[in-house]
ROFIKE-227264 format. One record per residue (C-alpha): x negated, y negated, z; residue in one letter. Coordinates in nm, 3 decimals, always signed. Layout:
BEGIN
u: X	v: Y	w: Z	aa: A
...
This chain:
BEGIN
u: -1.821	v: -1.797	w: +2.061	aa: M
u: -1.655	v: -1.470	w: +2.163	aa: E
u: -1.502	v: -1.215	w: +1.926	aa: L
u: -1.197	v: -1.213	w: +2.152	aa: R
u: -1.137	v: -1.584	w: +2.086	aa: S
u: -1.173	v: -1.524	w: +1.713	aa: M
u: -0.913	v: -1.246	w: +1.725	aa: R
u: -0.675	v: -1.476	w: +1.912	aa: Y
u: -0.727	v: -1.746	w: +1.650	aa: F
u: -0.648	v: -1.505	w: +1.365	aa: V
u: -0.342	v: -1.372	w: +1.547	aa: A
u: -0.197	v: -1.721	w: +1.591	aa: V
u: -0.285	v: -1.819	w: +1.235	aa: A
u: -0.100	v: -1.517	w: +1.097	aa: E
u: +0.196	v: -1.531	w: +1.336	aa: A
u: +0.253	v: -1.907	w: +1.326	aa: G
u: +0.350	v: -1.931	w: +1.693	aa: T
u: +0.182	v: -1.839	w: +2.020	aa: V
u: +0.492	v: -1.650	w: +2.132	aa: S
u: +0.468	v: -1.419	w: +1.828	aa: E
u: +0.089	v: -1.388	w: +1.850	aa: A
u: +0.095	v: -1.262	w: +2.210	aa: V
u: +0.282	v: -0.953	w: +2.089	aa: K
u: -0.016	v: -0.865	w: +1.873	aa: R
u: -0.299	v: -0.928	w: +2.117	aa: V
u: -0.118	v: -0.829	w: +2.440	aa: H
u: -0.205	v: -1.126	w: +2.660	aa: V
u: +0.017	v: -1.383	w: +2.828	aa: T
u: +0.125	v: -1.692	w: +2.640	aa: Q
u: -0.055	v: -1.935	w: +2.876	aa: P
u: -0.378	v: -1.733	w: +2.848	aa: A
u: -0.363	v: -1.731	w: +2.470	aa: L
u: -0.289	v: -2.104	w: +2.449	aa: S
u: -0.579	v: -2.173	w: +2.683	aa: R
u: -0.819	v: -1.964	w: +2.473	aa: Q
u: -0.718	v: -2.149	w: +2.155	aa: I
u: -0.777	v: -2.486	w: +2.324	aa: R
u: -1.117	v: -2.368	w: +2.452	aa: L
u: -1.213	v: -2.250	w: +2.105	aa: L
u: -1.118	v: -2.586	w: +1.954	aa: E
u: -1.318	v: -2.763	w: +2.226	aa: R
u: -1.619	v: -2.538	w: +2.164	aa: E
u: -1.606	v: -2.596	w: +1.788	aa: L
u: -1.516	v: -2.965	w: +1.829	aa: R
u: -1.246	v: -2.937	w: +1.561	aa: V
u: -0.869	v: -2.915	w: +1.560	aa: T
u: -0.773	v: -2.575	w: +1.421	aa: L
u: -0.396	v: -2.617	w: +1.442	aa: F
u: -0.145	v: -2.894	w: +1.389	aa: D
u: +0.138	v: -2.868	w: +1.645	aa: R
u: +0.475	v: -2.926	w: +1.477	aa: R
u: +0.815	v: -2.854	w: +1.631	aa: E
u: +0.703	v: -2.552	w: +1.828	aa: G
u: +0.498	v: -2.401	w: +1.546	aa: R
u: +0.125	v: -2.404	w: +1.492	aa: L
u: +0.016	v: -2.477	w: +1.137	aa: E
u: -0.345	v: -2.442	w: +1.034	aa: L
u: -0.523	v: -2.772	w: +0.993	aa: S
u: -0.759	v: -2.828	w: +0.702	aa: A
u: -1.045	v: -2.719	w: +0.927	aa: A
u: -0.848	v: -2.416	w: +1.041	aa: G
u: -0.779	v: -2.308	w: +0.682	aa: R
u: -1.148	v: -2.330	w: +0.604	aa: G
u: -1.245	v: -2.148	w: +0.922	aa: F
u: -0.999	v: -1.857	w: +0.887	aa: L
u: -1.174	v: -1.659	w: +0.608	aa: P
u: -1.508	v: -1.701	w: +0.789	aa: V
u: -1.362	v: -1.559	w: +1.109	aa: V
u: -1.196	v: -1.271	w: +0.925	aa: R
u: -1.530	v: -1.183	w: +0.768	aa: D
u: -1.705	v: -1.191	w: +1.106	aa: V
u: -1.438	v: -0.971	w: +1.265	aa: L
u: -1.450	v: -0.729	w: +0.974	aa: H
u: -1.826	v: -0.696	w: +1.014	aa: R
u: -1.795	v: -0.653	w: +1.389	aa: A
u: -1.531	v: -0.382	w: +1.348	aa: D
u: -1.747	v: -0.212	w: +1.085	aa: A
u: -2.043	v: -0.217	w: +1.321	aa: A
u: -1.835	v: -0.064	w: +1.599	aa: T
u: -1.701	v: +0.204	w: +1.367	aa: A
u: -2.051	v: +0.278	w: +1.241	aa: A
u: -2.179	v: +0.320	w: +1.597	aa: A
u: -1.891	v: +0.555	w: +1.682	aa: E
u: -1.954	v: +0.760	w: +1.368	aa: S
u: -2.327	v: +0.779	w: +1.435	aa: L
u: -2.266	v: +0.890	w: +1.791	aa: A
u: -2.019	v: +1.156	w: +1.679	aa: A
u: -2.213	v: +1.257	w: +1.369	aa: G
u: -1.903	v: +1.211	w: +1.154	aa: R
u: -1.635	v: +0.961	w: +1.052	aa: L
u: -1.422	v: +0.911	w: +1.364	aa: V
u: -1.139	v: +0.681	w: +1.250	aa: H
u: -0.979	v: +0.642	w: +0.908	aa: L
u: -0.747	v: +0.362	w: +0.795	aa: T
u: -0.562	v: +0.413	w: +0.466	aa: I
u: -0.373	v: +0.138	w: +0.284	aa: A
u: -0.109	v: +0.241	w: +0.030	aa: A
u: +0.243	v: +0.169	w: -0.091	aa: S
u: +0.541	v: +0.308	w: +0.103	aa: P
u: +0.610	v: +0.571	w: -0.164	aa: T
u: +0.248	v: +0.685	w: -0.173	aa: T
u: +0.232	v: +0.700	w: +0.205	aa: L
u: +0.547	v: +0.910	w: +0.222	aa: T
u: +0.492	v: +1.149	w: -0.068	aa: D
u: +0.113	v: +1.176	w: -0.088	aa: V
u: -0.074	v: +1.044	w: +0.217	aa: V
u: +0.146	v: +1.187	w: +0.493	aa: A
u: +0.151	v: +1.542	w: +0.349	aa: P
u: -0.227	v: +1.521	w: +0.300	aa: F
u: -0.285	v: +1.405	w: +0.658	aa: L
u: -0.081	v: +1.703	w: +0.778	aa: A
u: -0.366	v: +1.924	w: +0.651	aa: T
u: -0.627	v: +1.753	w: +0.873	aa: F
u: -0.814	v: +1.955	w: +1.133	aa: G
u: -0.982	v: +1.863	w: +1.464	aa: P
u: -1.305	v: +1.759	w: +1.293	aa: Q
u: -1.131	v: +1.519	w: +1.056	aa: D
u: -1.108	v: +1.148	w: +1.146	aa: P
u: -0.811	v: +1.014	w: +1.338	aa: L
u: -0.599	v: +0.845	w: +1.069	aa: P
u: -0.389	v: +0.532	w: +1.072	aa: T
u: -0.202	v: +0.386	w: +0.775	aa: V
u: -0.122	v: +0.036	w: +0.654	aa: Q
u: +0.184	v: -0.006	w: +0.435	aa: E
u: +0.068	v: -0.225	w: +0.149	aa: S
u: +0.150	v: -0.271	w: -0.216	aa: S
u: -0.058	v: -0.347	w: -0.523	aa: G
u: -0.340	v: -0.595	w: -0.473	aa: P
u: -0.258	v: -0.620	w: -0.102	aa: E
u: -0.389	v: -0.265	w: -0.051	aa: A
u: -0.723	v: -0.362	w: -0.205	aa: L
u: -0.731	v: -0.677	w: +0.004	aa: D
u: -0.695	v: -0.453	w: +0.309	aa: R
u: -1.035	v: -0.304	w: +0.221	aa: L
u: -1.186	v: -0.649	w: +0.275	aa: R
u: -1.006	v: -0.673	w: +0.608	aa: R
u: -1.105	v: -0.343	w: +0.762	aa: G
u: -0.922	v: -0.058	w: +0.587	aa: A
u: -1.145	v: +0.232	w: +0.487	aa: D
u: -0.953	v: +0.369	w: +0.189	aa: L
u: -0.692	v: +0.219	w: -0.044	aa: A
u: -0.469	v: +0.418	w: -0.276	aa: I
u: -0.331	v: +0.213	w: -0.564	aa: V
u: -0.153	v: +0.267	w: -0.895	aa: S
u: -0.372	v: +0.039	w: -1.107	aa: Q
u: -0.740	v: +0.079	w: -1.189	aa: Q
u: -0.935	v: -0.094	w: -0.909	aa: P
u: -1.199	v: -0.357	w: -0.998	aa: P
u: -1.555	v: -0.239	w: -1.053	aa: A
u: -1.677	v: -0.371	w: -0.717	aa: L
u: -1.509	v: -0.074	w: -0.543	aa: W
u: -1.605	v: +0.291	w: -0.558	aa: S
u: -1.309	v: +0.475	w: -0.708	aa: T
u: -1.169	v: +0.818	w: -0.784	aa: R
u: -0.865	v: +0.907	w: -0.991	aa: T
u: -0.638	v: +1.120	w: -0.775	aa: L
u: -0.333	v: +1.215	w: -0.977	aa: A
u: -0.113	v: +1.143	w: -1.276	aa: V
u: +0.244	v: +1.145	w: -1.149	aa: L
u: +0.555	v: +1.137	w: -1.367	aa: P
u: +0.820	v: +0.871	w: -1.347	aa: L
u: +1.145	v: +1.054	w: -1.290	aa: W
u: +1.496	v: +0.987	w: -1.407	aa: A
u: +1.705	v: +1.126	w: -1.119	aa: Y
u: +2.065	v: +1.240	w: -1.175	aa: V
u: +2.316	v: +1.422	w: -0.950	aa: P
u: +2.355	v: +1.797	w: -0.995	aa: R
u: +2.694	v: +1.752	w: -1.166	aa: D
u: +2.555	v: +1.509	w: -1.424	aa: H
u: +2.565	v: +1.625	w: -1.789	aa: P
u: +2.186	v: +1.602	w: -1.800	aa: W
u: +2.134	v: +1.812	w: -1.487	aa: A
u: +2.033	v: +2.113	w: -1.698	aa: G
u: +1.766	v: +1.920	w: -1.891	aa: H
u: +1.397	v: +1.893	w: -1.812	aa: E
u: +1.328	v: +1.572	w: -2.006	aa: T
u: +1.507	v: +1.270	w: -2.144	aa: V
u: +1.396	v: +1.041	w: -2.426	aa: D
u: +1.324	v: +0.685	w: -2.323	aa: L
u: +1.551	v: +0.552	w: -2.599	aa: D
u: +1.843	v: +0.761	w: -2.472	aa: E
u: +1.774	v: +0.666	w: -2.111	aa: L
u: +1.771	v: +0.293	w: -2.194	aa: A
u: +2.136	v: +0.307	w: -2.293	aa: G
u: +2.251	v: +0.447	w: -1.959	aa: Q
u: +2.341	v: +0.270	w: -1.631	aa: P
u: +2.013	v: +0.262	w: -1.440	aa: L
u: +1.907	v: +0.203	w: -1.081	aa: V
u: +1.556	v: +0.059	w: -1.083	aa: V
u: +1.309	v: -0.100	w: -0.845	aa: L
u: +1.243	v: -0.471	w: -0.857	aa: D
u: +0.963	v: -0.596	w: -1.085	aa: P
u: +0.702	v: -0.607	w: -0.807	aa: T
u: +0.688	v: -0.225	w: -0.810	aa: F
u: +0.453	v: -0.043	w: -1.045	aa: R
u: +0.714	v: +0.212	w: -1.168	aa: P
u: +0.939	v: -0.074	w: -1.278	aa: R
u: +0.649	v: -0.248	w: -1.451	aa: Q
u: +0.565	v: +0.068	w: -1.644	aa: L
u: +0.928	v: +0.118	w: -1.742	aa: L
u: +0.961	v: -0.241	w: -1.864	aa: D
u: +0.634	v: -0.214	w: -2.055	aa: Q
u: +0.737	v: +0.110	w: -2.228	aa: A
u: +1.074	v: -0.038	w: -2.326	aa: L
u: +0.912	v: -0.358	w: -2.455	aa: A
u: +0.676	v: -0.157	w: -2.673	aa: E
u: +0.982	v: -0.006	w: -2.836	aa: G
u: +1.155	v: -0.342	w: -2.875	aa: G
u: +1.402	v: -0.272	w: -2.594	aa: Q
u: +1.484	v: -0.412	w: -2.252	aa: A
u: +1.694	v: -0.314	w: -1.955	aa: L
u: +2.052	v: -0.427	w: -2.009	aa: A
u: +2.212	v: -0.474	w: -1.668	aa: D
u: +2.040	v: -0.244	w: -1.416	aa: P
u: +2.106	v: -0.215	w: -1.046	aa: V
u: +1.788	v: -0.343	w: -0.875	aa: E
u: +1.668	v: -0.257	w: -0.527	aa: C
u: +1.353	v: -0.287	w: -0.323	aa: G
u: +1.324	v: +0.069	w: -0.193	aa: N
u: +1.277	v: +0.390	w: -0.391	aa: A
u: +1.474	v: +0.607	w: -0.148	aa: Q
u: +1.765	v: +0.363	w: -0.163	aa: V
u: +1.748	v: +0.384	w: -0.544	aa: A
u: +1.790	v: +0.761	w: -0.518	aa: Q
u: +2.073	v: +0.720	w: -0.269	aa: A
u: +2.254	v: +0.495	w: -0.516	aa: L
u: +2.201	v: +0.752	w: -0.789	aa: A
u: +2.349	v: +1.020	w: -0.562	aa: A
u: +2.645	v: +0.788	w: -0.505	aa: A
u: +2.705	v: +0.766	w: -0.880	aa: G
u: +2.581	v: +0.409	w: -0.936	aa: R
u: +2.341	v: +0.505	w: -1.214	aa: G
u: +2.028	v: +0.703	w: -1.298	aa: I
u: +1.741	v: +0.624	w: -1.061	aa: A
u: +1.403	v: +0.568	w: -1.227	aa: V
u: +1.131	v: +0.607	w: -0.962	aa: V
u: +0.810	v: +0.801	w: -0.897	aa: S
u: +0.920	v: +0.948	w: -0.561	aa: D
u: +0.976	v: +1.312	w: -0.479	aa: D
u: +1.345	v: +1.410	w: -0.517	aa: P
u: +1.593	v: +1.344	w: -0.239	aa: R
u: +1.969	v: +1.383	w: -0.189	aa: F
u: +1.969	v: +1.702	w: -0.402	aa: D
u: +1.904	v: +1.503	w: -0.719	aa: L
u: +1.765	v: +1.658	w: -1.036	aa: H
u: +1.462	v: +1.495	w: -1.195	aa: G
u: +1.396	v: +1.458	w: -1.567	aa: L
u: +1.060	v: +1.357	w: -1.709	aa: R
u: +1.087	v: +1.053	w: -1.934	aa: I
u: +0.951	v: +1.114	w: -2.285	aa: T
u: +0.815	v: +0.819	w: -2.479	aa: Q
u: +0.799	v: +0.789	w: -2.858	aa: P
u: +0.502	v: +1.003	w: -2.955	aa: G
u: +0.578	v: +1.271	w: -2.698	aa: G
u: +0.389	v: +1.144	w: -2.393	aa: D
u: +0.564	v: +1.139	w: -2.058	aa: H
u: +0.596	v: +0.809	w: -1.875	aa: L
u: +0.363	v: +0.841	w: -1.577	aa: S
u: +0.183	v: +0.656	w: -1.303	aa: I
u: -0.184	v: +0.710	w: -1.211	aa: T
u: -0.307	v: +0.698	w: -0.852	aa: L
u: -0.659	v: +0.583	w: -0.769	aa: H
u: -0.853	v: +0.589	w: -0.442	aa: A
u: -1.084	v: +0.295	w: -0.371	aa: A
u: -1.339	v: +0.226	w: -0.100	aa: W
u: -1.631	v: -0.004	w: -0.032	aa: D
u: -1.956	v: +0.144	w: -0.169	aa: P
u: -2.137	v: -0.031	w: +0.117	aa: G
u: -1.919	v: +0.133	w: +0.383	aa: H
u: -2.123	v: +0.300	w: +0.657	aa: H
u: -1.941	v: +0.626	w: +0.581	aa: A
u: -1.915	v: +0.590	w: +0.203	aa: A
u: -2.024	v: +0.951	w: +0.149	aa: A
u: -1.753	v: +1.078	w: +0.385	aa: S
u: -1.491	v: +0.863	w: +0.212	aa: L
u: -1.600	v: +0.999	w: -0.126	aa: S
u: -1.560	v: +1.353	w: +0.009	aa: A
u: -1.215	v: +1.269	w: +0.147	aa: L
u: -1.112	v: +1.122	w: -0.188	aa: A
u: -1.222	v: +1.445	w: -0.356	aa: E
u: -1.015	v: +1.646	w: -0.107	aa: R
u: -0.718	v: +1.421	w: -0.173	aa: L
u: -0.756	v: +1.468	w: -0.549	aa: E
u: -0.755	v: +1.847	w: -0.508	aa: I
u: -0.450	v: +1.820	w: -0.281	aa: F
u: -0.267	v: +1.605	w: -0.537	aa: C
u: -0.352	v: +1.842	w: -0.823	aa: R
u: -0.206	v: +2.130	w: -0.623	aa: T
u: +0.104	v: +1.942	w: -0.509	aa: R
u: +0.168	v: +1.763	w: -0.838	aa: Y
u: +0.025	v: +1.974	w: -1.123	aa: P
u: -0.002	v: +1.767	w: -1.440	aa: H
u: +0.132	v: +1.950	w: -1.745	aa: P
């Protein structure tokens, strides 16, 4: 069984159609269909059920998919290890993180890389998906919840949640706003799948409050744009945009509402020591860029 055939199988399984899968693996549709049929013949099982132009995984296909992903992950890891050994350093680096983290933390950090640093790629992922990417080939994940103990981890930064207002807002001269006072204002918030929204809801619940009728959206920059347009106060963890003024949100007791970033990587990674060093560099970068009061 060839690794190429396995990659074709995974591509079709994830895309659902051969026509979509060919865009990922860059072969012709007839060639891909032929390889899938040959793989089924070699394994003597039906991997896909053909239904109205779509390919749905059969029971055998569903059982086979995680095995193939594991094999491909190990093969990619072996290739990366060989490249790193030949070069004497980590050659390629794949980082999985949320869109906000990629924009405000990862991209500025990568801009500091030199010629001897690995060639980076990024995978836009959120929450548990970023950690799942580690199992599927990513080298480093950056997440906003403490990773499970099976991963090596490093705390990178404690970032404030901001309440963003336009420069002509009555609060534009303030540095902080109490959570209780903020709760009574028109707010623009992210949907509940985002960590900043979860932290906001949790803090309000602890005080016996809840969001009244917020404007919800699925993108932090759009939330700031709506705040700039006067639709409410945006509560996000992003850097400021649209000339907005940010206020730290003070909870009862005096603590600021904040989000903690963690780096995670596989302790069995062939370049685990290099990833640990990169995580340390990223922590220093974050401390400089986002000093915690």
